[in-house]
C-alpha positions as CSV (number, residue, x, y, z in Angstrom):
1,M,42.4,23.7,-34.4
2,G,39.3,21.6,-34.1
3,K,40.4,20.7,-30.6
4,L,44.0,21.5,-29.8
5,A,44.9,19.2,-26.9
6,A,44.0,15.6,-26.2
7,G,40.6,15.7,-24.5
8,A,40.9,19.5,-24.2
9,L,37.2,20.3,-23.9
10,A,36.4,16.9,-22.2
11,G,39.0,17.7,-19.6
12,V,37.5,21.1,-18.9
13,L,34.1,19.6,-18.9
14,L,34.9,16.9,-16.3
15,A,37.9,18.1,-14.4
16,S,37.2,21.7,-13.5
17,A,33.5,21.6,-12.5
18,A,32.2,20.9,-9.1
19,A,30.1,17.8,-8.9
20,G,26.5,18.5,-8.3
21,T,23.1,18.8,-9.9
22,A,21.3,21.7,-11.5
23,A,18.4,23.3,-9.9
24,A,15.4,21.1,-10.6
25,A,13.0,23.9,-11.1
26,G,10.7,22.2,-13.5
27,D,13.2,21.7,-16.3
28,P,16.7,21.1,-14.9
29,V,18.4,21.3,-18.3
30,R,16.8,24.6,-19.0
31,A,17.8,25.9,-15.6
32,A,21.4,24.7,-16.0
33,V,21.7,26.3,-19.5
34,G,20.2,29.5,-18.2
35,D,22.8,29.5,-15.4
36,L,25.6,29.3,-18.0
37,V,24.4,32.6,-19.4
38,A,23.2,34.3,-16.3
39,E,26.2,33.4,-14.1
40,G,28.6,31.3,-16.2
41,G,30.0,34.0,-18.5
42,F,28.5,32.9,-21.8
43,P,26.7,35.5,-23.9
44,G,24.4,32.8,-25.3
45,A,23.7,29.1,-25.6
46,V,21.5,26.9,-27.8
47,V,20.5,23.4,-27.0
48,E,18.5,20.3,-28.1
49,V,17.6,17.7,-25.5
50,R,16.0,14.4,-26.1
51,N,14.6,12.0,-23.5
52,G,13.0,9.0,-25.2
53,E,10.6,10.5,-27.8
54,A,10.4,13.9,-26.0
55,V,12.5,16.5,-27.7
56,S,13.0,20.2,-26.7
57,R,15.0,22.9,-28.4
58,F,15.7,26.3,-26.9
59,G,18.1,29.1,-26.5
60,A,19.3,31.3,-23.7
61,G,21.0,34.7,-23.8
62,H,22.1,36.4,-27.1
63,A,23.4,35.2,-30.4
64,N,24.9,38.7,-30.8
65,P,25.0,40.8,-27.6
66,G,25.8,43.9,-29.7
67,T,22.4,43.8,-31.6
68,R,20.6,42.0,-28.7
69,E,19.6,39.2,-31.1
70,L,18.3,36.4,-28.9
71,A,20.0,32.9,-29.3
72,G,17.8,30.2,-30.7
73,P,18.1,26.6,-31.9
74,H,17.9,27.8,-35.6
75,H,21.3,29.6,-35.2
76,R,24.3,28.0,-36.9
77,F,27.7,27.6,-35.1
78,R,31.2,26.3,-35.9
79,I,31.1,22.6,-34.7
80,A,34.9,22.3,-34.6
81,S,35.9,18.7,-33.8
82,N,32.4,17.3,-34.2
83,T,33.5,17.4,-37.9
84,K,35.7,14.4,-37.3
85,A,32.7,12.1,-36.8
86,F,31.4,13.0,-40.3
87,V,34.9,12.3,-41.8
88,A,35.3,9.0,-39.9
89,A,31.9,7.9,-41.0
90,V,32.9,8.3,-44.7
91,V,36.2,6.4,-44.1
92,L,34.3,3.6,-42.4
93,Q,31.8,3.4,-45.2
94,L,34.6,3.2,-47.7
95,A,36.0,0.3,-45.7
96,G,32.7,-1.4,-45.7
97,E,32.6,-1.1,-49.5
98,G,36.1,-2.6,-49.8
99,A,37.5,0.7,-51.3
100,L,40.1,0.7,-48.5
101,S,41.0,-1.2,-45.3
102,L,41.6,0.4,-41.9
103,D,44.8,-1.7,-41.9
104,D,46.1,0.2,-44.9
105,T,49.1,2.4,-44.1
106,I,49.3,6.1,-44.9
107,E,52.3,5.3,-47.1
108,R,50.1,3.1,-49.2
109,R,47.3,5.5,-49.5
110,L,49.3,8.8,-49.7
111,P,52.8,7.7,-50.9
112,G,55.5,10.1,-49.8
113,V,53.3,12.5,-47.9
114,V,54.6,11.5,-44.5
115,R,57.9,10.0,-45.7
116,V,60.2,12.3,-43.6
117,P,62.9,11.6,-41.0
118,D,61.7,10.0,-37.7
119,Y,58.2,9.1,-39.1
120,Q,57.3,5.6,-40.1
121,P,54.5,6.0,-42.6
122,E,54.7,2.3,-43.5
123,K,53.5,1.5,-40.0
124,I,50.9,4.3,-39.5
125,T,47.5,2.8,-40.3
126,L,44.2,4.5,-41.1
127,R,42.8,3.0,-37.9
128,M,45.5,4.8,-35.9
129,L,44.6,8.1,-37.6
130,L,41.0,7.5,-36.7
131,N,41.6,6.8,-33.0
132,H,44.5,9.2,-32.4
133,T,47.2,6.5,-31.9
134,S,49.3,7.4,-34.9
135,G,51.9,9.7,-33.2
136,V,51.2,12.4,-35.8
137,H,50.9,15.6,-33.9
138,D,49.7,19.1,-34.7
139,P,52.1,22.0,-35.6
140,L,54.4,22.6,-32.7
141,D,55.3,26.1,-34.0
142,P,54.1,28.5,-31.2
143,H,53.5,31.1,-33.9
144,F,51.2,29.0,-36.0
145,F,48.2,31.1,-35.1
146,D,50.0,34.5,-35.2
147,P,48.4,35.6,-38.5
148,Y,45.0,35.4,-36.9
149,L,45.6,36.2,-33.2
150,V,48.6,38.6,-33.4
151,R,48.3,40.3,-36.8
152,G,44.5,40.2,-36.9
153,D,44.3,38.8,-40.4
154,R,41.2,36.6,-39.8
155,A,40.9,35.8,-43.5
156,H,44.5,34.3,-43.6
157,I,44.6,30.9,-45.4
158,I,46.7,28.0,-44.2
159,T,46.1,25.0,-46.5
160,P,45.7,21.5,-45.1
161,A,48.8,20.5,-47.0
162,E,50.8,23.3,-45.2
163,V,49.4,22.1,-41.8
164,I,50.6,18.6,-42.6
165,R,54.0,19.8,-43.7
166,R,54.5,21.9,-40.6
167,S,53.3,19.1,-38.3
168,I,55.7,16.5,-39.6
169,A,58.6,18.9,-39.6
170,D,59.1,17.9,-35.9
171,R,59.5,14.4,-34.5
172,P,56.4,12.3,-34.0
173,S,54.8,12.2,-30.5
174,F,55.5,8.4,-30.3
175,A,56.0,5.4,-32.5
176,P,52.8,4.3,-34.3
177,G,50.4,2.5,-32.1
178,T,52.4,3.0,-28.9
179,G,50.5,5.9,-27.4
180,V,47.4,8.1,-27.5
181,Q,47.4,11.8,-28.4
182,Y,44.7,13.8,-30.0
183,S,45.7,14.8,-33.6
184,N,43.9,17.2,-35.9
185,T,46.6,16.6,-38.5
186,G,45.7,12.9,-38.5
187,Y,42.2,13.9,-39.7
188,L,43.6,16.1,-42.4
189,L,45.5,13.1,-43.7
190,L,42.2,11.1,-43.6
191,G,40.5,13.9,-45.7
192,K,43.3,13.5,-48.2
193,V,42.8,9.7,-48.3
194,I,39.0,10.1,-48.9
195,E,39.7,12.4,-51.9
196,K,42.4,10.1,-53.2
197,V,40.2,7.0,-53.0
198,T,37.0,8.5,-54.2
199,R,38.5,11.0,-56.7
200,N,36.0,13.4,-55.3
201,D,35.8,16.4,-53.1
202,V,35.4,15.3,-49.5
203,R,32.6,17.8,-49.0
204,A,30.7,16.1,-51.8
205,E,31.2,12.7,-50.3
206,I,29.9,13.9,-46.9
207,Q,26.9,15.4,-48.7
208,R,26.2,12.3,-50.8
209,R,26.7,9.8,-48.0
210,I,25.5,11.5,-44.9
211,L,23.8,14.9,-45.2
212,G,21.6,14.0,-48.1
213,P,20.3,10.7,-46.9
214,L,19.6,12.1,-43.4
215,G,17.9,15.2,-44.7
216,I,20.3,17.5,-43.0
217,G,19.8,20.9,-44.6
218,H,21.5,23.5,-42.4
219,T,25.0,22.1,-42.2
220,S,27.8,23.3,-44.4
221,F,31.6,22.8,-44.9
222,P,33.3,26.1,-45.7
223,L,36.9,25.8,-47.1
224,W,38.4,29.2,-46.6
225,S,35.7,31.9,-46.2
226,P,36.0,33.5,-42.7
227,F,32.3,34.4,-42.6
228,L,29.4,32.5,-41.2
229,R,26.3,32.5,-43.5
230,G,22.6,32.7,-42.5
231,P,21.4,33.0,-38.9
232,H,24.3,32.2,-36.6
233,L,25.8,32.7,-33.2
234,H,28.6,35.2,-32.8
235,G,31.6,33.7,-31.0
236,Y,33.8,35.4,-28.5
237,D,37.0,35.1,-26.5
238,M,37.2,35.5,-22.8
239,S,37.7,39.3,-23.1
240,G,34.5,39.6,-25.1
241,K,36.3,40.1,-28.5
242,D,34.2,38.9,-31.4
243,M,35.9,35.9,-33.0
244,T,33.1,35.0,-35.4
245,V,35.1,36.0,-38.5
246,F,37.9,33.4,-38.7
247,S,39.1,31.4,-41.7
248,P,38.5,27.6,-41.2
249,S,41.1,26.8,-43.9
250,Y,43.6,25.2,-41.5
251,D,40.9,23.0,-39.9
252,W,39.3,21.4,-43.0
253,T,38.4,17.7,-42.2
254,A,39.6,18.2,-38.6
255,G,37.0,20.9,-37.7
256,A,35.7,23.2,-40.3
257,M,32.0,22.3,-40.5
258,V,29.1,24.5,-39.5
259,S,25.8,23.2,-38.2
260,T,22.8,23.6,-35.9
261,V,21.9,21.7,-32.8
262,D,19.1,19.8,-34.6
263,D,21.3,18.8,-37.5
264,L,24.1,17.6,-35.2
265,A,21.6,15.7,-33.1
266,T,20.2,14.0,-36.1
267,F,23.6,13.0,-37.4
268,H,24.9,11.6,-34.1
269,R,21.7,9.7,-33.4
270,A,21.9,8.0,-36.8
271,L,25.6,7.3,-36.5
272,L,25.6,5.9,-33.0
273,A,22.4,3.8,-33.7
274,G,24.1,2.1,-36.6
275,R,22.1,3.6,-39.4
276,L,25.1,4.8,-41.4
277,L,27.5,1.8,-41.1
278,E,27.5,-1.9,-41.6
279,P,27.9,-4.0,-38.4
280,A,31.6,-4.6,-38.8
281,Q,32.3,-0.9,-39.3
282,Q,30.0,0.0,-36.5
283,A,32.1,-2.1,-34.3
284,E,35.2,-0.2,-35.5
285,L,33.5,3.1,-34.7
286,K,33.0,2.0,-31.1
287,R,36.3,0.2,-30.6
288,L,37.7,2.3,-27.8
289,V,41.2,3.4,-26.8
290,P,41.3,5.1,-23.3
291,Y,43.1,8.4,-23.3
292,S,42.7,9.2,-19.6
293,K,40.4,8.7,-16.6
294,F,38.0,11.1,-18.4
295,G,37.2,8.9,-21.4
296,S,38.2,7.1,-24.6
297,Y,38.5,7.6,-28.3
298,G,36.8,5.5,-30.9
299,A,36.9,6.1,-34.7
300,G,35.9,9.8,-34.9
301,V,33.8,9.6,-31.7
302,E,34.7,9.7,-28.1
303,T,33.3,8.6,-24.7
304,L,33.1,10.7,-21.5
305,N,32.9,9.1,-18.1
306,L,30.2,11.4,-16.7
307,P,29.9,11.6,-12.9
308,C,26.3,11.0,-12.0
309,D,24.7,10.4,-8.6
310,G,25.3,6.8,-7.8
311,G,28.2,6.3,-10.1
312,T,29.8,7.0,-13.4
313,K,27.9,6.8,-16.7
314,T,29.7,6.4,-20.1
315,V,28.2,8.7,-22.7
316,W,29.0,8.8,-26.4
317,G,29.5,11.5,-29.1
318,N,31.9,14.4,-29.6
319,T,33.1,17.7,-28.1
320,G,34.3,20.6,-30.2
321,A,36.2,23.8,-29.4
322,G,37.7,26.5,-31.6
323,P,37.9,30.2,-31.9
324,G,34.7,31.6,-30.3
325,F,32.7,28.4,-30.1
326,S,32.5,25.3,-27.9
327,S,30.0,22.5,-28.1
328,V,29.0,19.1,-26.6
329,S,27.1,16.5,-28.5
330,M,26.5,13.4,-26.3
331,S,24.1,10.5,-25.9
332,T,23.7,7.8,-23.3
333,A,25.0,4.4,-24.5
334,D,21.4,3.1,-25.1
335,G,20.6,6.3,-27.1
336,A,17.6,7.1,-24.9
337,K,19.0,10.5,-23.8
338,Q,20.8,13.1,-25.9
339,I,22.1,16.6,-25.6
340,V,23.6,18.9,-28.1
341,L,24.8,22.2,-26.5
342,A,26.5,25.0,-28.3
343,L,28.1,27.9,-26.4
344,N,29.6,31.1,-27.9
345,V,32.8,31.5,-26.0
346,Y,36.1,29.7,-26.5
347,D,39.5,31.5,-26.1
348,L,42.1,30.0,-28.4
349,A,44.8,32.4,-27.3
350,N,44.2,31.4,-23.7
351,E,44.4,27.7,-24.5
352,L,47.7,28.2,-26.3
353,A,48.9,30.0,-23.2
354,H,47.6,27.1,-21.0
355,K,45.0,29.4,-19.4
356,D,41.2,28.9,-19.1
357,A,39.6,28.9,-22.5
358,L,36.0,28.7,-21.1
359,P,34.5,31.0,-18.5
360,S,32.8,28.1,-16.8
361,S,32.1,24.4,-17.4
362,P,28.9,23.1,-19.0
363,L,29.0,19.9,-16.9
364,L,25.8,20.6,-14.9
365,A,23.8,21.0,-18.1
366,V,25.2,17.8,-19.6
367,K,24.5,15.9,-16.3
368,A,21.0,17.2,-16.1
369,A,20.3,15.8,-19.6
370,L,22.1,12.5,-19.4
371,C,22.4,11.3,-15.8
């Protein structure tokens, strides 16, 4: 889904890459991104990097190797779990307005939806859904993605309600609030809560509250269409199969949005700087629950413990991974440095089989930008 396992991309980013520094030939970030294409197995990459007031945007390799179209920062891509930060921001705004409380239970806000054996919906709060401590897992059915990956029906539609139903058909991962496990399904429930509270389409709320005020114009939220519109990267699996056409229906508020590096950078900069939330809700955004030695979850955002020369630096933002696409959108804690990097390989079938989903780690590029 938006990201299938707890810290899946974060773990790949930090655990499987050798510590080191990119070649400092003038622009170390550009060199490291170039290496991801020239030697790292990615057909293309697009990136935006900010250091103080200095901003650079560039691409490397190809958006579509078949047509030899060069990758550039204007290309859209599926942002996968970066979507969760947009959804969390809306929930936190609603809390700031008094329309809901993060202490509200899912049973109060969606009566009966999670009222099944072994679950305790009267104890699962919205805060737990935001920070992945609810115990609500993703579908455990190993054949969940068969329509797409086995039968090749990339336009197949699985509704969010069906994902929720199939998720809670099995026992929860743990009792509410007693563990940490990444949950896409938790964010589908939050999407349902937004629509119930606002009596409006969640996409319209994201547009009204976030995209419009920030002037973000190249970001979209498809519901079921498997096609990407406008200039876009093509996404691939590890064998080079084109995975660009893929219905986002099952991912909805967990990971269906499409954006550009500039739009995503603008959003994360505003969110982390406190421009979208009141102080109390900003504190909730950054209230952390560690998930491993690699980092922690906040409310729709995450931290990574980035290994830098001289020690570890905590950076903030999101990672995203889904069929054909992987991305990192991270900033230093003080907001002085930022990178948004999109790559056009992610192998969903390999991840499901517990194999490598990326041809190489983008760690060196992230370190070059943020260390």
